[in-house]
C-alpha positions as CSV (number, residue, x, y, z in Angstrom):
1,X,-33.5,-58.2,-100.1
2,X,-32.2,-54.7,-100.2
3,X,-31.1,-52.1,-97.6
4,X,-30.9,-48.3,-98.0
5,X,-28.8,-46.9,-95.2
6,X,-28.4,-43.2,-94.5
7,X,-25.8,-42.2,-91.9
8,X,-26.1,-38.6,-90.8
9,X,-22.9,-37.2,-89.2
10,X,-24.6,-34.5,-87.3
11,X,-23.2,-31.0,-88.0
12,X,-20.5,-32.1,-90.4
13,X,-20.8,-29.3,-93.0
14,X,-18.4,-28.6,-95.9
15,X,-18.7,-24.8,-96.2
16,X,-21.0,-21.8,-95.6
17,X,-24.0,-21.5,-97.8
18,X,-24.1,-18.6,-100.3
19,X,-26.8,-16.8,-98.3
20,X,-24.9,-16.7,-95.1
21,X,-23.6,-13.1,-95.4
22,X,-27.2,-11.9,-95.6
23,X,-29.0,-14.3,-93.2
24,X,-26.3,-15.4,-90.7
25,X,-23.3,-13.2,-90.8
26,X,-21.8,-14.8,-87.7
27,X,-21.3,-17.9,-89.9
28,X,-19.2,-16.2,-92.7
29,X,-16.2,-18.4,-93.4
30,X,-17.6,-21.5,-91.6
31,X,-16.4,-24.8,-92.8
32,X,-16.6,-27.6,-90.2
33,X,-14.9,-30.3,-92.2
34,X,-12.2,-28.0,-93.8
35,X,-11.2,-26.3,-90.5
36,X,-11.0,-29.6,-88.6
37,X,-8.7,-31.1,-91.3
38,X,-6.6,-27.9,-91.3
39,X,-6.2,-28.0,-87.5
40,X,-5.3,-31.7,-87.7
41,X,-3.4,-32.0,-91.0
42,X,-2.3,-35.6,-90.3
43,X,-5.9,-36.8,-89.7
44,X,-6.8,-39.8,-91.9
45,X,-10.4,-40.9,-92.5
46,X,-9.7,-43.5,-95.1
47,X,-13.3,-44.7,-95.6
48,X,-14.7,-41.1,-95.9
49,X,-11.8,-40.4,-98.2
50,X,-12.7,-43.3,-100.4
51,X,-16.4,-42.2,-100.4
52,X,-15.4,-38.7,-101.7
53,X,-15.3,-36.4,-98.7
54,X,-12.5,-34.3,-100.1
55,X,-14.3,-34.2,-103.5
56,X,-17.4,-32.8,-101.7
57,X,-15.3,-30.4,-99.7
58,X,-14.0,-28.9,-102.9
59,X,-10.3,-28.4,-101.9
60,X,-7.5,-30.5,-100.6
61,X,-6.0,-29.9,-97.2
62,X,-3.9,-32.1,-94.9
63,X,-3.2,-35.7,-95.6
64,X,-6.5,-36.6,-97.3
65,X,-7.1,-36.6,-101.1
66,X,-10.0,-36.7,-103.6
67,X,-11.2,-40.1,-104.7
68,X,-11.3,-40.9,-108.4
69,X,-14.2,-43.3,-108.2
70,X,-16.5,-41.6,-105.6
71,X,-20.1,-40.7,-106.0
72,X,-20.4,-37.4,-104.3
73,X,-22.1,-34.0,-104.3
74,X,-23.3,-31.5,-101.8
75,X,-26.8,-30.5,-100.5
76,X,-28.0,-27.1,-99.4
77,X,-30.3,-26.6,-96.4
78,X,-33.8,-25.6,-97.5
79,X,-34.8,-24.9,-93.9
80,X,-33.9,-21.6,-92.3
81,X,-30.8,-21.4,-90.1
82,X,-29.2,-24.7,-89.3
83,X,-31.2,-27.1,-87.2
84,X,-31.0,-30.8,-86.4
85,X,-34.7,-31.2,-86.0
86,X,-35.7,-29.5,-89.2
87,X,-32.7,-30.9,-91.0
88,X,-33.9,-34.4,-90.4
89,X,-37.5,-33.6,-91.2
90,X,-36.2,-32.2,-94.5
91,X,-34.1,-35.3,-95.1
92,X,-37.3,-37.4,-94.6
93,X,-39.2,-35.4,-97.2
94,X,-40.7,-32.4,-95.5
95,X,-40.8,-29.1,-97.4
96,X,-39.6,-26.7,-94.7
97,X,-41.7,-23.7,-93.8
98,X,-40.3,-20.5,-92.4
99,X,-40.5,-20.8,-88.6
100,X,-41.9,-18.2,-86.3
101,X,-39.3,-16.5,-84.1
102,X,-40.1,-15.0,-80.7
103,X,-38.6,-14.9,-77.2
104,X,-40.3,-16.9,-74.6
105,X,-41.2,-13.6,-72.8
106,X,-43.8,-13.1,-75.5
107,X,-45.8,-16.2,-74.6
108,X,-44.9,-16.7,-70.9
109,X,-48.4,-15.4,-69.8
110,X,-50.3,-17.8,-72.0
111,X,-48.1,-20.8,-71.1
112,X,-48.3,-19.9,-67.4
113,X,-52.1,-19.8,-67.5
114,X,-52.4,-23.1,-69.4
115,X,-50.1,-24.9,-66.8
116,X,-52.0,-23.5,-63.8
117,X,-55.3,-24.5,-65.5
118,X,-53.9,-28.1,-65.6
119,X,-53.0,-27.9,-61.9
120,X,-49.2,-27.5,-62.1
121,X,-47.5,-25.4,-59.5
122,X,-45.9,-22.5,-61.4
123,X,-43.6,-19.7,-60.3
124,X,-41.8,-17.0,-62.3
125,X,-38.0,-16.7,-61.8
126,X,-36.1,-13.5,-62.6
127,X,-36.4,-9.8,-61.9
128,X,-36.5,-8.6,-65.5
129,X,-36.6,-11.4,-68.0
130,X,-38.3,-14.4,-66.4
131,X,-38.6,-18.2,-67.0
132,X,-41.2,-20.5,-65.5
133,X,-40.3,-22.9,-62.6
134,X,-42.8,-25.8,-62.4
135,X,-43.3,-28.1,-59.5
136,X,-39.9,-27.1,-58.1
137,X,-38.2,-29.3,-60.7
138,X,-38.8,-28.0,-64.3
139,X,-37.6,-24.8,-66.0
140,X,-39.3,-23.5,-69.1
141,X,-37.6,-20.8,-71.2
142,X,-35.7,-20.1,-74.3
143,X,-33.3,-22.6,-75.9
144,X,-29.9,-20.9,-75.8
145,X,-28.1,-23.5,-78.0
146,X,-30.1,-23.3,-81.2
147,X,-31.0,-20.2,-83.2
148,X,-32.4,-17.8,-80.6
149,X,-36.2,-17.4,-80.8
150,X,-36.9,-20.6,-82.7
151,X,-37.0,-23.2,-79.9
152,X,-38.3,-23.3,-76.3
153,X,-36.9,-25.8,-73.7
154,X,-38.5,-27.7,-70.9
155,X,-35.5,-28.7,-68.7
156,X,-36.2,-31.1,-65.8
157,X,-34.7,-33.0,-62.9
158,X,-35.9,-36.5,-63.4
159,X,-35.0,-37.4,-59.8
160,X,-37.9,-35.1,-58.8
161,X,-40.4,-35.5,-61.6
162,X,-41.1,-38.4,-64.0
163,X,-40.3,-38.0,-67.7
164,X,-43.9,-38.7,-68.5
165,X,-44.9,-35.7,-66.5
166,X,-42.3,-33.6,-68.3
167,X,-43.7,-34.8,-71.6
168,X,-47.2,-33.7,-70.5
169,X,-45.8,-30.3,-69.6
170,X,-44.2,-30.1,-73.0
171,X,-47.4,-30.9,-74.8
172,X,-49.2,-28.1,-73.0
173,X,-46.4,-25.7,-74.0
174,X,-46.5,-27.0,-77.6
175,X,-50.3,-26.2,-77.8
176,X,-49.6,-22.7,-76.7
177,X,-46.8,-21.6,-79.0
178,X,-45.9,-21.5,-82.7
179,X,-42.1,-21.6,-82.7
180,X,-40.4,-24.3,-84.7
181,X,-39.7,-26.7,-81.8
182,X,-40.4,-27.4,-78.2
183,X,-37.9,-29.7,-76.5
184,X,-38.9,-31.5,-73.3
185,X,-36.0,-33.2,-71.6
186,X,-34.5,-34.1,-68.3
187,X,-31.7,-35.9,-66.5
188,X,-31.0,-37.3,-63.1
189,X,-29.6,-34.4,-61.1
190,X,-28.5,-34.4,-57.5
191,X,-30.5,-31.2,-57.0
192,X,-33.1,-29.2,-59.0
193,X,-31.1,-26.1,-58.1
194,X,-28.5,-27.2,-60.7
195,X,-31.1,-26.1,-63.3
196,X,-31.6,-22.7,-61.7
197,X,-27.9,-22.1,-61.2
198,X,-27.4,-22.6,-65.0
199,X,-29.9,-19.9,-66.0
200,X,-28.6,-17.4,-68.5
201,X,-29.7,-14.4,-70.4
202,X,-28.7,-13.5,-74.0
203,X,-29.0,-10.2,-75.9
204,X,-31.2,-8.8,-73.2
205,X,-34.1,-10.7,-74.8
206,X,-33.8,-14.4,-74.1
207,X,-33.6,-16.3,-70.9
208,X,-33.3,-20.0,-70.3
209,X,-31.2,-22.8,-68.9
210,X,-27.7,-23.5,-70.2
211,X,-28.4,-27.2,-70.6
212,X,-24.8,-28.5,-70.8
213,X,-23.8,-26.4,-67.7
214,X,-26.7,-27.7,-65.7
215,X,-25.5,-31.3,-66.0
216,X,-28.8,-32.5,-67.3
217,X,-27.2,-34.5,-70.2
218,X,-24.8,-36.5,-67.9
219,X,-27.0,-39.1,-66.2
220,X,-30.4,-40.7,-67.3
221,X,-31.0,-38.2,-70.1
222,X,-34.4,-38.5,-71.8
223,X,-35.8,-36.1,-74.5
224,X,-38.7,-35.6,-76.8
225,X,-38.8,-33.1,-79.6
226,X,-42.1,-31.5,-80.6
227,X,-42.2,-29.9,-84.0
228,X,-44.5,-27.3,-85.4
229,X,-46.1,-27.9,-88.8
230,X,-44.4,-31.3,-89.3
231,X,-46.8,-33.7,-91.1
232,X,-45.6,-37.3,-90.8
233,X,-48.0,-38.6,-93.5
234,X,-45.9,-36.9,-96.2
235,X,-42.6,-38.3,-95.0
236,X,-40.5,-41.2,-96.0
237,X,-41.4,-43.6,-93.2
238,X,-45.1,-43.4,-94.0
239,X,-44.6,-43.7,-97.7
240,X,-42.4,-46.8,-97.2
241,X,-44.9,-48.3,-94.8
242,X,-47.6,-48.0,-97.5
243,X,-45.3,-50.1,-99.7
244,X,-44.6,-52.6,-96.9
245,X,-41.0,-51.4,-96.3
246,X,-39.8,-51.1,-92.7
247,X,-38.0,-48.0,-91.4
248,X,-35.4,-48.3,-88.7
249,X,-34.2,-45.1,-86.9
250,X,-31.1,-45.1,-84.8
251,X,-29.8,-42.3,-82.5
252,X,-31.1,-38.8,-82.3
253,X,-33.2,-39.1,-85.5
254,X,-35.3,-41.7,-83.6
255,X,-36.0,-39.0,-80.9
256,X,-37.2,-36.4,-83.4
257,X,-38.8,-38.2,-86.3
258,X,-42.2,-39.9,-86.3
259,X,-42.0,-43.6,-87.1
260,X,-45.0,-45.4,-85.6
261,X,-44.8,-48.5,-87.9
262,X,-41.1,-49.1,-87.7
263,X,-38.3,-49.5,-85.2
264,X,-36.8,-46.6,-83.3
265,X,-33.7,-46.8,-81.1
266,X,-34.2,-43.7,-78.9
267,X,-32.2,-41.9,-76.3
268,X,-28.8,-43.0,-77.6
269,X,-25.7,-40.8,-77.7
270,X,-22.6,-43.1,-77.8
271,X,-21.3,-43.3,-81.3
272,X,-20.0,-46.9,-81.1
273,X,-23.2,-48.2,-79.6
274,X,-25.2,-46.4,-82.4
275,X,-23.0,-47.9,-85.1
276,X,-23.1,-51.3,-83.6
277,X,-26.9,-51.2,-83.7
278,X,-26.8,-50.0,-87.3
279,X,-24.5,-52.8,-88.2
280,X,-26.8,-55.4,-86.6
281,X,-29.8,-54.0,-88.4
282,X,-28.1,-54.2,-91.8
283,X,-27.4,-57.9,-91.2
284,X,-31.0,-58.8,-90.5
285,X,-33.1,-60.2,-93.4
286,X,-35.6,-58.2,-95.3
287,X,-35.9,-54.9,-97.1
288,X,-35.4,-51.9,-94.9
289,X,-34.6,-48.2,-94.8
290,X,-32.2,-47.4,-92.0
291,X,-31.4,-43.8,-90.9
292,X,-28.7,-43.3,-88.3
293,X,-27.7,-40.1,-86.6
294,X,-24.2,-39.6,-85.1
295,X,-24.8,-36.9,-82.4
296,X,-21.4,-36.8,-80.7
297,X,-19.8,-34.8,-83.5
298,X,-22.5,-32.1,-83.0
299,X,-21.8,-32.1,-79.2
300,X,-18.1,-31.6,-79.9
301,X,-19.0,-28.7,-82.2
302,X,-21.1,-27.1,-79.4
303,X,-18.2,-27.5,-77.0
304,X,-15.8,-26.0,-79.6
305,X,-13.6,-29.0,-79.1
306,X,-11.8,-29.7,-82.4
307,X,-9.8,-32.6,-81.0
308,X,-12.9,-34.4,-79.7
309,X,-14.7,-33.8,-83.1
310,X,-11.7,-35.3,-84.9
311,X,-11.6,-38.3,-82.6
312,X,-15.3,-39.0,-83.1
313,X,-14.9,-38.8,-86.8
314,X,-12.3,-41.5,-86.6
315,X,-14.8,-43.8,-84.8
316,X,-17.4,-43.1,-87.4
317,X,-14.9,-43.8,-90.2
318,X,-13.9,-47.2,-88.8
319,X,-17.5,-48.2,-88.4
320,X,-18.5,-47.1,-91.8
321,X,-15.9,-49.6,-93.1
322,X,-17.5,-52.4,-91.1
323,X,-20.9,-51.5,-92.4
324,X,-19.7,-51.5,-96.0
325,X,-18.0,-54.9,-95.5
326,X,-21.4,-56.6,-94.7
327,X,-23.6,-54.7,-97.2
328,X,-24.9,-56.7,-100.2
329,X,-24.5,-55.8,-103.9
330,X,-28.0,-54.3,-104.1
331,X,-27.7,-52.2,-100.9
332,X,-27.0,-48.5,-100.8
333,X,-25.2,-46.3,-98.3
334,X,-25.5,-42.5,-98.1
335,X,-23.3,-40.5,-95.7
336,X,-24.3,-36.9,-95.2
337,X,-24.9,-34.2,-92.5
338,X,-27.8,-32.0,-91.5
339,X,-26.0,-28.6,-91.1
340,X,-22.6,-27.4,-89.8
341,X,-21.2,-26.8,-86.4
342,X,-17.8,-25.3,-87.0
343,X,-15.8,-25.6,-83.7
344,X,-13.4,-23.0,-84.8
345,X,-15.8,-20.2,-85.9
346,X,-15.9,-18.5,-82.5
347,X,-19.4,-19.3,-81.3
348,X,-21.0,-22.5,-80.1
349,X,-24.1,-22.6,-82.2
350,X,-24.8,-24.5,-85.4
351,X,-23.4,-23.1,-88.6
352,X,-25.4,-22.7,-91.8
353,X,-23.4,-24.9,-94.2
354,X,-23.8,-27.1,-97.3
355,X,-23.4,-30.7,-96.4
356,X,-21.5,-33.6,-98.1
357,X,-23.6,-36.1,-100.0
358,X,-21.6,-39.3,-100.4
359,X,-23.1,-42.4,-102.0
360,X,-21.8,-46.0,-102.1
361,X,-22.8,-49.3,-103.5
362,X,-20.6,-52.3,-104.4
363,X,-19.3,-51.7,-107.9
364,X,-20.7,-48.2,-108.2
365,X,-19.2,-46.0,-110.9
366,X,-18.0,-42.6,-110.0
367,X,-20.3,-39.6,-110.5
368,X,-20.8,-36.0,-109.4
369,X,-24.3,-35.5,-108.1
370,X,-23.8,-31.7,-108.2
371,X,-25.1,-29.2,-105.7
372,X,-28.5,-30.4,-104.6
373,X,-30.9,-27.7,-103.4
374,X,-32.5,-29.6,-100.5
375,X,-31.7,-32.4,-98.1
376,X,-35.0,-33.9,-99.2
377,X,-33.4,-35.3,-102.3
378,X,-32.1,-38.1,-100.2
379,X,-35.6,-39.0,-98.9
380,X,-37.0,-38.8,-102.5
381,X,-34.2,-41.2,-103.6
382,X,-35.0,-43.6,-100.8
383,X,-38.6,-43.8,-101.9
384,X,-37.6,-44.2,-105.6
385,X,-35.3,-47.0,-104.6
386,X,-38.1,-48.9,-103.0
387,X,-40.7,-48.0,-105.7
388,X,-42.7,-46.2,-103.0
389,X,-44.8,-43.0,-103.5
390,X,-42.8,-39.8,-103.4
391,X,-42.5,-37.7,-100.2
392,X,-43.7,-34.1,-100.1
393,X,-40.4,-32.7,-101.1
394,X,-37.2,-33.5,-103.0
395,X,-35.9,-34.9,-106.3
396,X,-34.5,-38.4,-106.6
397,X,-30.9,-38.8,-107.9
398,X,-31.3,-42.6,-108.3
399,X,-31.1,-42.4,-112.1
400,X,-27.6,-40.9,-111.8
401,X,-26.3,-44.0,-109.9
402,X,-24.8,-46.8,-112.0
403,X,-22.9,-49.9,-111.0
404,X,-20.8,-52.5,-112.7
405,X,-22.2,-55.3,-110.5
406,X,-25.1,-57.6,-111.4
407,X,-27.0,-57.0,-108.2
408,X,-29.0,-54.1,-109.6
409,X,-31.4,-51.8,-107.8
410,X,-34.4,-53.0,-105.7
411,X,-37.5,-53.7,-107.8
């Protein structure tokens, strides 16, 4: 019985990608991990240190040191920008396509017509730039937290409208538009006016709801992410299902990845709860692929809160130790990220960074996995481990992993 566990520390990058000066100049100099350790030089993350975090970072800062026996590397983002949704699709084996970029203003007419045709009450709000206000409880406009122009948001007060209805609105919007992602979400608000009061414009081109400021994340938050051009049949969960291997998704990855044949723990944010579920799943019998997302690090990055980020990393580190304690000799653990979100860079968006790739198995011998060109190499390795058909994208690094134990690899 073998487990392959991937823990994605959301936004924990280890340095700006080489193309940043050309494609994202606002991210020049970004290094989420390095800057946190520099601001908190006494911070100790002993498990991540053992796994080779400083090796992957490429320089020593603060109290932490490289590990002589680590299996480590870095992985570049093949998707454009730095996006949690596309990052996880890439991890699971999707070959990223260049997303369409446009402000919501370019599609507002078509979306409005489609909603009215489906009998929703629709108003426009704003004198210049406008967003749509549906059934006095739902705002539709640009996502102001991700890369501008790539994502549209449907933000709702779930005290005034059901999440199922919000999802239905999202599906209508999804059919009308070709941006990379449509996110339909809501929370329990005292008043729908909280959404309207959090409306903001950016660059004279984009208008939407500042979701954190609206309070929508605070109580009863529910979300569904709707991607464009994502084909689940070429991804790891489907390939594993074809080989009778179960997939368990925990945390935000369960909200954004398609996993109809497995188990998905959705709508979770609390790091300790997420790691507790992961630990419980590892201890169950049977072969399984587990992918867990730690979202609170990303939220701290958006808030530009270095102290909160560091504190959440300590929680992750402690729980990784618990996870490793119960893993069997044939089990693998991969710790990685999906992009960066440097809380010191001067803006609150994701940063386009290489991510750490840390691999552990009992008795594993140290190795440098190098600079991988895509996050999909992890998904390809998972399928290789379980002797499943390869996903659409990625190159397995399983052959570079060697152990001194007698447990061996699965199969």
